[in-house]
N, CA, C and O atoms as CSV, one atom per row, in Angstrom:
chain,resi,resn,atom,element,x,y,z
A,1,MET,N,N,15.008,21.272,-17.351
A,1,MET,CA,C,15.710,20.145,-16.782
A,1,MET,C,C,15.491,18.947,-17.695
A,1,MET,O,O,14.363,18.649,-18.088
A,2,LYS,N,N,16.558,18.279,-18.019
A,2,LYS,CA,C,16.485,17.080,-18.843
A,2,LYS,C,C,17.004,15.907,-18.029
A,2,LYS,O,O,18.060,15.995,-17.404
A,3,ILE,N,N,16.262,14.813,-18.038
A,3,ILE,CA,C,16.693,13.588,-17.377
A,3,ILE,C,C,17.317,12.692,-18.441
A,3,ILE,O,O,16.691,12.397,-19.459
A,4,LEU,N,N,18.534,12.267,-18.203
A,4,LEU,CA,C,19.264,11.484,-19.186
A,4,LEU,C,C,19.609,10.110,-18.629
A,4,LEU,O,O,19.882,9.966,-17.438
A,5,ASP,N,N,19.596,9.116,-19.485
A,5,ASP,CA,C,20.045,7.773,-19.131
A,5,ASP,C,C,21.558,7.693,-19.281
A,5,ASP,O,O,22.142,8.451,-20.055
A,6,PRO,N,N,22.195,6.792,-18.554
A,6,PRO,CA,C,23.647,6.644,-18.707
A,6,PRO,C,C,24.047,6.231,-20.115
A,6,PRO,O,O,25.158,6.535,-20.550
A,7,LEU,N,N,23.173,5.547,-20.833
A,7,LEU,CA,C,23.518,5.135,-22.194
A,7,LEU,C,C,23.740,6.337,-23.107
A,7,LEU,O,O,24.543,6.275,-24.037
A,8,HIS,N,N,23.025,7.433,-22.840
A,8,HIS,CA,C,23.203,8.638,-23.646
A,8,HIS,C,C,24.503,9.357,-23.319
A,8,HIS,O,O,24.990,10.167,-24.108
A,9,LEU,N,N,25.059,9.057,-22.155
A,9,LEU,CA,C,26.287,9.719,-21.722
A,9,LEU,C,C,27.488,8.798,-21.814
A,9,LEU,O,O,28.503,9.054,-21.166
A,10,SER,N,N,27.404,7.750,-22.589
A,10,SER,CA,C,28.465,6.749,-22.627
A,10,SER,C,C,29.784,7.321,-23.128
A,10,SER,O,O,30.840,6.755,-22.846
A,11,ALA,N,N,29.750,8.422,-23.862
A,11,ALA,CA,C,31.003,9.029,-24.320
A,11,ALA,C,C,31.767,9.643,-23.152
A,11,ALA,O,O,32.995,9.729,-23.171
A,12,LEU,N,N,31.004,10.076,-22.116
A,12,LEU,CA,C,31.650,10.694,-20.961
A,12,LEU,C,C,32.175,9.662,-19.968
A,12,LEU,O,O,33.181,9.890,-19.296
A,13,ARG,N,N,31.490,8.538,-19.882
A,13,ARG,CA,C,31.816,7.548,-18.866
A,13,ARG,C,C,31.423,6.178,-19.374
A,13,ARG,O,O,30.328,6.032,-19.916
A,14,PRO,N,N,32.261,5.169,-19.225
A,14,PRO,CA,C,31.844,3.842,-19.671
A,14,PRO,C,C,30.672,3.332,-18.844
A,14,PRO,O,O,30.657,3.474,-17.621
A,15,VAL,N,N,29.692,2.739,-19.518
A,15,VAL,CA,C,28.487,2.263,-18.851
A,15,VAL,C,C,28.647,0.790,-18.520
A,15,VAL,O,O,29.000,-0.015,-19.381
A,16,LYS,N,N,28.386,0.446,-17.273
A,16,LYS,CA,C,28.402,-0.946,-16.835
A,16,LYS,C,C,26.961,-1.382,-16.615
A,16,LYS,O,O,26.068,-0.545,-16.481
A,17,SER,N,N,26.737,-2.664,-16.577
A,17,SER,CA,C,25.368,-3.172,-16.462
A,17,SER,C,C,24.715,-2.781,-15.142
A,17,SER,O,O,23.500,-2.594,-15.093
A,18,HIS,N,N,25.501,-2.652,-14.064
A,18,HIS,CA,C,24.888,-2.303,-12.785
A,18,HIS,C,C,24.603,-0.808,-12.672
A,18,HIS,O,O,23.974,-0.389,-11.700
A,19,ASP,N,N,25.040,0.009,-13.626
A,19,ASP,CA,C,24.785,1.441,-13.595
A,19,ASP,C,C,23.497,1.840,-14.320
A,19,ASP,O,O,23.177,3.028,-14.382
A,20,THR,N,N,22.768,0.898,-14.858
A,20,THR,CA,C,21.631,1.252,-15.702
A,20,THR,C,C,20.492,1.888,-14.937
A,20,THR,O,O,19.632,2.510,-15.560
A,21,ARG,N,N,20.438,1.767,-13.608
A,21,ARG,CA,C,19.369,2.399,-12.847
A,21,ARG,C,C,19.670,3.851,-12.540
A,21,ARG,O,O,18.790,4.576,-12.077
A,22,LEU,N,N,20.892,4.291,-12.788
A,22,LEU,CA,C,21.254,5.675,-12.532
A,22,LEU,C,C,20.642,6.584,-13.589
A,22,LEU,O,O,20.494,6.200,-14.749
A,23,LYS,N,N,20.296,7.770,-13.177
A,23,LYS,CA,C,19.823,8.803,-14.091
A,23,LYS,C,C,20.648,10.060,-13.829
A,23,LYS,O,O,21.121,10.293,-12.716
A,24,TYR,N,N,20.804,10.842,-14.852
A,24,TYR,CA,C,21.523,12.096,-14.739
A,24,TYR,C,C,20.588,13.225,-15.128
A,24,TYR,O,O,19.773,13.089,-16.040
A,25,ALA,N,N,20.715,14.339,-14.425
A,25,ALA,CA,C,19.874,15.496,-14.723
A,25,ALA,C,C,20.756,16.636,-15.201
A,25,ALA,O,O,21.792,16.937,-14.608
A,26,ARG,N,N,20.328,17.259,-16.277
A,26,ARG,CA,C,20.998,18.459,-16.760
A,26,ARG,C,C,20.051,19.612,-16.486
A,26,ARG,O,O,18.961,19.686,-17.054
A,27,ILE,N,N,20.472,20.500,-15.618
A,27,ILE,CA,C,19.642,21.632,-15.213
A,27,ILE,C,C,20.251,22.890,-15.815
A,27,ILE,O,O,21.436,23.172,-15.641
A,28,GLN,N,N,19.424,23.633,-16.521
A,28,GLN,CA,C,19.907,24.845,-17.170
A,28,GLN,C,C,18.935,25.975,-16.868
A,28,GLN,O,O,17.725,25.824,-17.031
A,29,PHE,N,N,19.464,27.091,-16.436
A,29,PHE,CA,C,18.651,28.263,-16.134
A,29,PHE,C,C,18.988,29.378,-17.106
A,29,PHE,O,O,20.117,29.492,-17.583
A,30,VAL,N,N,17.992,30.193,-17.388
A,30,VAL,CA,C,18.186,31.354,-18.240
A,30,VAL,C,C,17.761,32.573,-17.437
A,30,VAL,O,O,16.648,32.629,-16.913
A,31,HIS,N,N,18.651,33.543,-17.346
A,31,HIS,CA,C,18.338,34.763,-16.619
A,31,HIS,C,C,17.363,35.591,-17.449
A,31,HIS,O,O,17.664,35.948,-18.588
A,32,SER,N,N,16.209,35.892,-16.890
A,32,SER,CA,C,15.231,36.680,-17.633
A,32,SER,C,C,14.593,37.741,-16.743
A,32,SER,O,O,13.502,38.230,-17.040
A,33,GLY,N,N,15.266,38.096,-15.662
A,33,GLY,CA,C,14.697,39.068,-14.743
A,33,GLY,C,C,15.495,40.353,-14.714
A,33,GLY,O,O,16.430,40.550,-15.490
A,34,ILE,N,N,15.106,41.210,-13.808
A,34,ILE,CA,C,15.785,42.483,-13.612
A,34,ILE,C,C,16.541,42.393,-12.302
A,34,ILE,O,O,15.975,42.000,-11.282
A,35,LEU,N,N,17.792,42.748,-12.320
A,35,LEU,CA,C,18.599,42.680,-11.114
A,35,LEU,C,C,18.197,43.785,-10.151
A,35,LEU,O,O,17.923,44.913,-10.560
A,36,THR,N,N,18.165,43.448,-8.872
A,36,THR,CA,C,17.880,44.444,-7.852
A,36,THR,C,C,19.179,45.139,-7.470
A,36,THR,O,O,20.241,44.516,-7.463
A,37,PRO,N,N,19.102,46.387,-7.163
A,37,PRO,CA,C,20.323,47.109,-6.791
A,37,PRO,C,C,20.900,46.552,-5.489
A,37,PRO,O,O,20.164,46.089,-4.617
A,38,SER,N,N,22.203,46.605,-5.376
A,38,SER,CA,C,22.886,46.116,-4.191
A,38,SER,C,C,23.696,47.244,-3.592
A,38,SER,O,O,24.193,48.112,-4.310
A,39,SER,N,N,23.831,47.232,-2.277
A,39,SER,CA,C,24.626,48.261,-1.621
A,39,SER,C,C,26.113,48.028,-1.817
A,39,SER,O,O,26.913,48.951,-1.667
A,40,GLN,N,N,26.487,46.798,-2.150
A,40,GLN,CA,C,27.886,46.472,-2.375
A,40,GLN,C,C,28.096,46.192,-3.857
A,40,GLN,O,O,27.260,45.554,-4.495
A,41,PRO,N,N,29.182,46.656,-4.390
A,41,PRO,CA,C,29.437,46.346,-5.803
A,41,PRO,C,C,29.735,44.858,-5.970
A,41,PRO,O,O,30.530,44.288,-5.223
A,42,LEU,N,N,29.090,44.235,-6.955
A,42,LEU,CA,C,29.258,42.807,-7.222
A,42,LEU,C,C,29.850,42.609,-8.601
A,42,LEU,O,O,29.551,43.350,-9.538
A,43,ASN,N,N,30.693,41.601,-8.710
A,43,ASN,CA,C,31.187,41.279,-10.044
A,43,ASN,C,C,30.140,40.429,-10.766
A,43,ASN,O,O,29.132,40.055,-10.167
A,44,ASP,N,N,30.366,40.123,-12.034
A,44,ASP,CA,C,29.366,39.421,-12.837
A,44,ASP,C,C,29.048,38.035,-12.308
A,44,ASP,O,O,27.897,37.603,-12.371
A,45,VAL,N,N,30.035,37.332,-11.790
A,45,VAL,CA,C,29.791,35.980,-11.281
A,45,VAL,C,C,28.910,36.023,-10.050
A,45,VAL,O,O,27.959,35.247,-9.949
A,46,GLU,N,N,29.203,36.911,-9.110
A,46,GLU,CA,C,28.403,37.011,-7.886
A,46,GLU,C,C,27.008,37.558,-8.157
A,46,GLU,O,O,26.054,37.216,-7.458
A,47,ARG,N,N,26.893,38.394,-9.160
A,47,ARG,CA,C,25.607,39.006,-9.475
A,47,ARG,C,C,24.582,37.970,-9.930
A,47,ARG,O,O,23.398,38.085,-9.613
A,48,TYR,N,N,25.036,36.959,-10.671
A,48,TYR,CA,C,24.123,35.963,-11.219
A,48,TYR,C,C,24.105,34.666,-10.418
A,48,TYR,O,O,23.499,33.687,-10.855
A,49,ARG,N,N,24.738,34.637,-9.288
A,49,ARG,CA,C,24.779,33.430,-8.467
A,49,ARG,C,C,23.419,33.230,-7.796
A,49,ARG,O,O,22.834,34.169,-7.255
A,50,LEU,N,N,22.939,32.018,-7.840
A,50,LEU,CA,C,21.628,31.687,-7.290
A,50,LEU,C,C,21.727,30.358,-6.551
A,50,LEU,O,O,22.127,29.355,-7.142
A,51,PRO,N,N,21.368,30.333,-5.265
A,51,PRO,CA,C,21.411,29.046,-4.552
A,51,PRO,C,C,20.259,28.147,-4.991
A,51,PRO,O,O,19.125,28.599,-5.150
A,52,ILE,N,N,20.566,26.885,-5.181
A,52,ILE,CA,C,19.568,25.907,-5.615
A,52,ILE,C,C,19.623,24.710,-4.679
A,52,ILE,O,O,20.700,24.210,-4.354
A,53,ILE,N,N,18.457,24.259,-4.251
A,53,ILE,CA,C,18.369,23.053,-3.428
A,53,ILE,C,C,17.522,22.044,-4.195
A,53,ILE,O,O,16.369,22.321,-4.528
A,54,ILE,N,N,18.084,20.895,-4.469
A,54,ILE,CA,C,17.365,19.829,-5.153
A,54,ILE,C,C,17.280,18.659,-4.194
A,54,ILE,O,O,18.297,18.155,-3.719
A,55,ARG,N,N,16.068,18.235,-3.916
A,55,ARG,CA,C,15.865,17.111,-3.005
A,55,ARG,C,C,15.296,15.947,-3.801
A,55,ARG,O,O,14.242,16.065,-4.425
A,56,LEU,N,N,15.988,14.847,-3.775
A,56,LEU,CA,C,15.523,13.649,-4.453
A,56,LEU,C,C,14.969,12.695,-3.407
A,56,LEU,O,O,15.637,12.373,-2.424
A,57,GLU,N,N,13.765,12.258,-3.628
A,57,GLU,CA,C,13.132,11.365,-2.664
A,57,GLU,C,C,13.479,9.913,-2.973
A,57,GLU,O,O,13.543,9.510,-4.135
A,58,PRO,N,N,13.698,9.142,-1.928
A,58,PRO,CA,C,13.889,7.709,-2.174
A,58,PRO,C,C,12.557,7.064,-2.553
A,58,PRO,O,O,11.495,7.473,-2.083
A,59,LEU,N,N,12.637,6.062,-3.403
A,59,LEU,CA,C,11.444,5.331,-3.828
A,59,LEU,C,C,11.353,4.019,-3.059
A,59,LEU,O,O,12.350,3.315,-2.897
A,60,HIS,N,N,10.171,3.699,-2.595
A,60,HIS,CA,C,9.914,2.420,-1.960
A,60,HIS,C,C,9.204,1.529,-2.975
A,60,HIS,O,O,8.299,1.987,-3.673
A,61,LEU,N,N,9.594,0.302,-3.060
A,61,LEU,CA,C,9.083,-0.654,-4.043
A,61,LEU,C,C,9.334,-0.154,-5.463
A,61,LEU,O,O,8.600,-0.502,-6.388
A,62,ASN,N,N,10.350,0.645,-5.629
A,62,ASN,CA,C,10.767,1.202,-6.923
A,62,ASN,C,C,9.706,2.045,-7.613
A,62,ASN,O,O,9.810,2.284,-8.816
A,63,ALA,N,N,8.686,2.505,-6.889
A,63,ALA,CA,C,7.654,3.301,-7.544
A,63,ALA,C,C,7.012,4.341,-6.635
A,63,ALA,O,O,6.480,5.333,-7.133
A,64,ILE,N,N,7.043,4.149,-5.327
A,64,ILE,CA,C,6.293,5.007,-4.411
A,64,ILE,C,C,7.248,5.974,-3.714
A,64,ILE,O,O,8.135,5.536,-2.981
A,65,PRO,N,N,7.083,7.287,-3.931
A,65,PRO,CA,C,7.920,8.251,-3.216
A,65,PRO,C,C,7.633,8.224,-1.713
A,65,PRO,O,O,6.525,7.905,-1.283
A,66,GLU,N,N,8.633,8.558,-0.946
A,66,GLU,CA,C,8.521,8.460,0.511
A,66,GLU,C,C,7.438,9.374,1.077
A,66,GLU,O,O,6.789,9.006,2.057
A,67,THR,N,N,7.223,10.550,0.494
A,67,THR,CA,C,6.224,11.471,1.026
A,67,THR,C,C,4.793,11.043,0.724
A,67,THR,O,O,3.858,11.602,1.298
A,68,VAL,N,N,4.598,10.073,-0.156
A,68,VAL,CA,C,3.252,9.617,-0.507
A,68,VAL,C,C,2.777,8.494,0.423
A,68,VAL,O,O,1.583,8.202,0.476
A,69,ILE,N,N,3.686,7.876,1.141
A,69,ILE,CA,C,3.335,6.732,1.994
A,69,ILE,C,C,2.288,7.093,3.048
A,69,ILE,O,O,1.350,6.315,3.221
A,70,PRO,N,N,2.382,8.231,3.773
A,70,PRO,CA,C,1.307,8.563,4.724
A,70,PRO,C,C,-0.063,8.715,4.070
A,70,PRO,O,O,-1.077,8.359,4.672
A,71,ILE,N,N,-0.104,9.236,2.851
A,71,ILE,CA,C,-1.384,9.382,2.140
A,71,ILE,C,C,-1.946,8.013,1.788
A,71,ILE,O,O,-3.150,7.791,1.912
A,72,ILE,N,N,-1.104,7.105,1.357
A,72,ILE,CA,C,-1.556,5.753,1.023
A,72,ILE,C,C,-2.090,5.051,2.264
A,72,ILE,O,O,-3.113,4.369,2.206
A,73,ILE,N,N,-1.395,5.218,3.390
A,73,ILE,CA,C,-1.864,4.611,4.647
A,73,ILE,C,C,-3.220,5.188,5.034
A,73,ILE,O,O,-4.109,4.447,5.453
A,74,ALA,N,N,-3.392,6.508,4.900
A,74,ALA,CA,C,-4.675,7.129,5.234
A,74,ALA,C,C,-5.788,6.616,4.326
A,74,ALA,O,O,-6.893,6.353,4.801
A,75,ILE,N,N,-5.521,6.468,3.036
A,75,ILE,CA,C,-6.542,5.957,2.108
A,75,ILE,C,C,-6.929,4.532,2.471
A,75,ILE,O,O,-8.110,4.187,2.441
A,76,VAL,N,N,-5.952,3.700,2.813
A,76,VAL,CA,C,-6.245,2.313,3.190
A,76,VAL,C,C,-7.072,2.271,4.462
A,76,VAL,O,O,-8.037,1.510,4.546
A,77,LEU,N,N,-6.706,3.089,5.470
A,77,LEU,CA,C,-7.468,3.100,6.731
A,77,LEU,C,C,-8.903,3.586,6.517
A,77,LEU,O,O,-9.839,3.009,7.071
A,78,VAL,N,N,-9.079,4.632,5.725
A,78,VAL,CA,C,-10.431,5.135,5.452
A,78,VAL,C,C,-11.241,4.096,4.677
A,78,VAL,O,O,-12.434,3.928,4.931
A,79,SER,N,N,-10.608,3.402,3.742
A,79,SER,CA,C,-11.319,2.366,2.974
A,79,SER,C,C,-11.742,1.210,3.872
A,79,SER,O,O,-12.870,0.728,3.767
A,80,LEU,N,N,-10.854,0.762,4.749
A,80,LEU,CA,C,-11.206,-0.327,5.664
A,80,LEU,C,C,-12.320,0.092,6.622
A,80,LEU,O,O,-13.240,-0.680,6.891
A,81,THR,N,N,-12.228,1.308,7.127
A,81,THR,CA,C,-13.288,1.813,8.005
A,81,THR,C,C,-14.611,1.894,7.251
A,81,THR,O,O,-15.656,1.532,7.791
A,82,GLY,N,N,-14.573,2.363,6.019
A,82,GLY,CA,C,-15.791,2.437,5.204
A,82,GLY,C,C,-16.390,1.069,4.938
A,82,GLY,O,O,-17.612,0.915,4.956
A,83,LEU,N,N,-15.547,0.069,4.689
A,83,LEU,CA,C,-16.064,-1.286,4.465
A,83,LEU,C,C,-16.734,-1.843,5.717
A,83,LEU,O,O,-17.793,-2.464,5.634
A,84,CYS,N,N,-16.116,-1.622,6.877
A,84,CYS,CA,C,-16.718,-2.099,8.129
A,84,CYS,C,C,-18.057,-1.406,8.381
A,84,CYS,O,O,-19.038,-2.045,8.761
A,85,MET,N,N,-18.081,-0.095,8.166
A,85,MET,CA,C,-19.329,0.640,8.405
A,85,MET,C,C,-20.385,0.255,7.378
A,85,MET,O,O,-21.566,0.182,7.718
A,86,ALA,N,N,-19.998,0.011,6.143
A,86,ALA,CA,C,-20.971,-0.360,5.115
A,86,ALA,C,C,-21.612,-1.705,5.433
A,86,ALA,O,O,-22.807,-1.888,5.200
A,87,SER,N,N,-20.838,-2.643,5.959
A,87,SER,CA,C,-21.433,-3.932,6.301
A,87,SER,C,C,-22.411,-3.791,7.474
A,87,SER,O,O,-23.437,-4.471,7.504
A,88,ARG,N,N,-22.108,-2.934,8.418
A,88,ARG,CA,C,-23.036,-2.709,9.542
A,88,ARG,C,C,-24.312,-2.003,9.075
A,88,ARG,O,O,-25.416,-2.360,9.487
A,89,VAL,N,N,-24.150,-1.008,8.219
A,89,VAL,CA,C,-25.323,-0.292,7.698
A,89,VAL,C,C,-26.167,-1.244,6.857
A,89,VAL,O,O,-27.395,-1.204,6.932
A,90,ASN,N,N,-25.533,-2.095,6.060
A,90,ASN,CA,C,-26.254,-3.071,5.256
A,90,ASN,C,C,-27.023,-4.039,6.153
A,90,ASN,O,O,-28.179,-4.358,5.875
A,91,ALA,N,N,-26.386,-4.507,7.227
A,91,ALA,CA,C,-27.058,-5.421,8.150
A,91,ALA,C,C,-28.244,-4.727,8.832
A,91,ALA,O,O,-29.250,-5.375,9.118
A,92,TYR,N,N,-28.139,-3.432,9.091
A,92,TYR,CA,C,-29.234,-2.690,9.720
A,92,TYR,C,C,-30.378,-2.452,8.735
A,92,TYR,O,O,-31.545,-2.566,9.111
A,93,LEU,N,N,-30.059,-2.120,7.472
A,93,LEU,CA,C,-31.098,-1.767,6.500
A,93,LEU,C,C,-31.743,-2.976,5.834
A,93,LEU,O,O,-32.851,-2.864,5.310
A,94,ARG,N,N,-31.085,-4.117,5.842
A,94,ARG,CA,C,-31.629,-5.304,5.177
A,94,ARG,C,C,-32.994,-5.721,5.756
A,94,ARG,O,O,-33.915,-5.965,4.977
A,95,PRO,N,N,-33.164,-5.813,7.080
A,95,PRO,CA,C,-34.500,-6.173,7.593
A,95,PRO,C,C,-35.569,-5.119,7.282
A,95,PRO,O,O,-36.729,-5.462,7.057
A,96,ILE,N,N,-35.186,-3.856,7.269
A,96,ILE,CA,C,-36.143,-2.799,6.956
A,96,ILE,C,C,-36.598,-2.933,5.503
A,96,ILE,O,O,-37.785,-2.792,5.206
A,97,ALA,N,N,-35.669,-3.202,4.611
A,97,ALA,CA,C,-36.014,-3.386,3.206
A,97,ALA,C,C,-36.869,-4.632,3.011
A,97,ALA,O,O,-37.791,-4.634,2.195
A,98,GLN,N,N,-36.568,-5.686,3.753
A,98,GLN,CA,C,-37.366,-6.921,3.649
A,98,GLN,C,C,-38.795,-6.682,4.127
A,98,GLN,O,O,-39.744,-7.168,3.512
A,99,ASN,N,N,-38.955,-5.926,5.234
A,99,ASN,CA,C,-40.306,-5.594,5.717
A,99,ASN,C,C,-41.065,-4.776,4.680
A,99,ASN,O,O,-42.249,-5.019,4.450
A,100,ALA,N,N,-40.402,-3.815,4.057
A,100,ALA,CA,C,-41.065,-2.995,3.036
A,100,ALA,C,C,-41.455,-3.860,1.843
A,100,ALA,O,O,-42.532,-3.683,1.275
A,101,ARG,N,N,-40.575,-4.804,1.456
A,101,ARG,CA,C,-40.860,-5.696,0.344
A,101,ARG,C,C,-42.081,-6.577,0.673
A,101,ARG,O,O,-42.969,-6.771,-0.157
A,102,ASP,N,N,-42.095,-7.103,1.909
A,102,ASP,CA,C,-43.228,-7.949,2.320
A,102,ASP,C,C,-44.537,-7.161,2.334
A,102,ASP,O,O,-45.566,-7.672,1.890
A,103,GLU,N,N,-44.514,-5.921,2.840
A,103,GLU,CA,C,-45.720,-5.092,2.865
A,103,GLU,C,C,-46.194,-4.787,1.446
A,103,GLU,O,O,-47.396,-4.785,1.182
A,104,TYR,N,N,-45.267,-4.533,0.538
A,104,TYR,CA,C,-45.642,-4.250,-0.844
A,104,TYR,C,C,-46.290,-5.470,-1.488
A,104,TYR,O,O,-47.284,-5.342,-2.202
A,105,GLU,N,N,-45.722,-6.670,-1.234
A,105,GLU,CA,C,-46.301,-7.886,-1.803
A,105,GLU,C,C,-47.680,-8.163,-1.220
A,105,GLU,O,O,-48.584,-8.595,-1.936
A,106,ASP,N,N,-47.845,-7.915,0.088
A,106,ASP,CA,C,-49.146,-8.114,0.706
A,106,ASP,C,C,-50.186,-7.146,0.155
A,106,ASP,O,O,-51.333,-7.530,-0.073
A,107,SER,N,N,-49.789,-5.892,-0.058
A,107,SER,CA,C,-50.734,-4.900,-0.582
A,107,SER,C,C,-51.082,-5.195,-2.047
A,107,SER,O,O,-52.203,-4.930,-2.481
A,108,SER,N,N,-50.140,-5.734,-2.797
A,108,SER,CA,C,-50.437,-6.058,-4.199
A,108,SER,C,C,-51.322,-7.297,-4.304
A,108,SER,O,O,-52.090,-7.415,-5.258
A,109,LYS,N,N,-51.235,-8.227,-3.345
A,109,LYS,CA,C,-52.088,-9.414,-3.358
A,109,LYS,C,C,-53.521,-9.069,-2.995
A,109,LYS,O,O,-54.445,-9.675,-3.536
A,110,THR,N,N,-53.735,-8.123,-2.104
A,110,THR,CA,C,-55.083,-7.776,-1.688
A,110,THR,C,C,-55.820,-6.974,-2.760
A,110,THR,O,O,-57.048,-6.895,-2.718
A,111,LYS,N,N,-55.135,-6.398,-3.685
A,111,LYS,CA,C,-55.819,-5.632,-4.744
A,111,LYS,C,C,-56.285,-6.528,-5.789
A,111,LYS,O,O,-56.884,-6.079,-6.766
């Protein structure tokens, strides 16, 4: 599959300034398999016919595919939850660390 800009296809169609966001895809397949036998005789065109479904996702903010948005929301929620929990854990451990620091200083002074 080759993605082409409209400027490369200007011989086929005149390019206008508002068309520059368009892209064209050239999809080419090469048959390299073994045909399975069929109960009905097929002509050459029907024999090599293959259904293709191409789904193009819309982009949000011109960069983010639509299927990635739930993942981004989950990452943001987990990050916010982690920040809230980290501040609580820090508030809990800070007095314990201060007590240990004070005990260490007291023990070093008595020696």
